[in-house]
N, C-alpha and C positions, 0 to 999 in steps of 0.2 A: 585509514589509508596506510598502507605499508610504508614505513620509513618516515611518516609524518610525526612531528613532535606533539600533536594533539589528536584527540578523537575526531571522527567525522562529525560535521555539523549537520544536523537533520532539520529540514524545514518543517515546522509544525503547522503553519497556516500562511496564506498569501497576504498580499497588501489589500487594504480596503480603500474604497473611494475617497474617504476623508483622511486617510493616513498622511501625516505631515511629510513623509518622504516621497510620496507618489509624484507630485509635480517635479521634483528634482530628478527622479528616475526617468520621467517622460522627457524632460529637457535633454538628458544625456542621450537617450535613444533618438530623439528628433534631431539632435545635432548632426546625425548621419545625413539628413537631407541637405544641410549646408555643405557638407563634404562632398556628397554625391553630385550636387549641382555644379561644383567647381570644374570637374573633369570635362563635361560637355561644353562648358563655356570656354575653357582653355583651348579645346580642339575646334572651337567655332561650330559645334554641332547644335548648340542652343544659343540663339542671339537674344540677349536680354533687351528690355525696353530702354530706350534712350530719349532723353528730353531733346527738344530741338533748339534750345537756347544757345547762347554763345559759349556757356560752360556746360558741355554735355554731362549729364548725370546718368549713369548706367545702373539699372535696378533689375535684379532677376527674381528676388523673392523677399517677402516679409514673413515674419512669424510672430504671433501673439497668442499666448496661452497655448491652446491645442489647435489653433487655426494657422493655416499657411496660405499666403497669397503668392502666386507665381505670375511673373510678368515677362512677356516676350513678344517678339514680332510675330505676325501672322505667317506661319509657314508649317508645312507638314514635317519638316525636319525638327522643328521645335516640339511638335506633338509627339513624334517618335522618341525624341530625347527624354521628354518628361515621362513617357511610358516606361522607358528603360530605367530611369531614376526611381520610379515608384516600384517597379518589380524588384530592383536591387535592394531598395529600402525594406520591402516586405521580407525578402530572403535574409537580409542581415539582421534586422531587428526583431523578427517574428511578430511584428505589428502589422495590421491590415489597414490599407487605405479604404475608407468607406466612400465608395463612389456614389452611393445613393444620397449621401449628404453633401457631395461635392457639386460645384456649379462651374460652368464655363461661360465666361462673358467675352464678347468680342466688341471692340471699338473700331470703327471704320472697317467693319467686315460685313459682307452680305449675309443675310439670314441663312441661305443654303449652306454656307461654309461652316456654320455653327452646329448644324444637325449631326 
């Protein structure tokens, strides 16, 4: 690179499945979901799950390894917000959400709403 104090660094090979840095790089990329989930919640476009006890606890998502659990109230606004989050995540990270491995569960929702 012109004006650079060193020569260009050329990639010789990519990361492998068991490469020790792979989980760390995934966590850096997946942190984008945390950031992207904040905007719709602040604008009240995504309403997270709330416990009904005296001390309400609000939960929108959990992450464990390469799995993510998203929790929210049953509404089309939440579904649209999540779709926007996934699209933005794919554009920003160049990772793809595998909807074939994804599942949608509904609690206190009629079966026709889940299809």
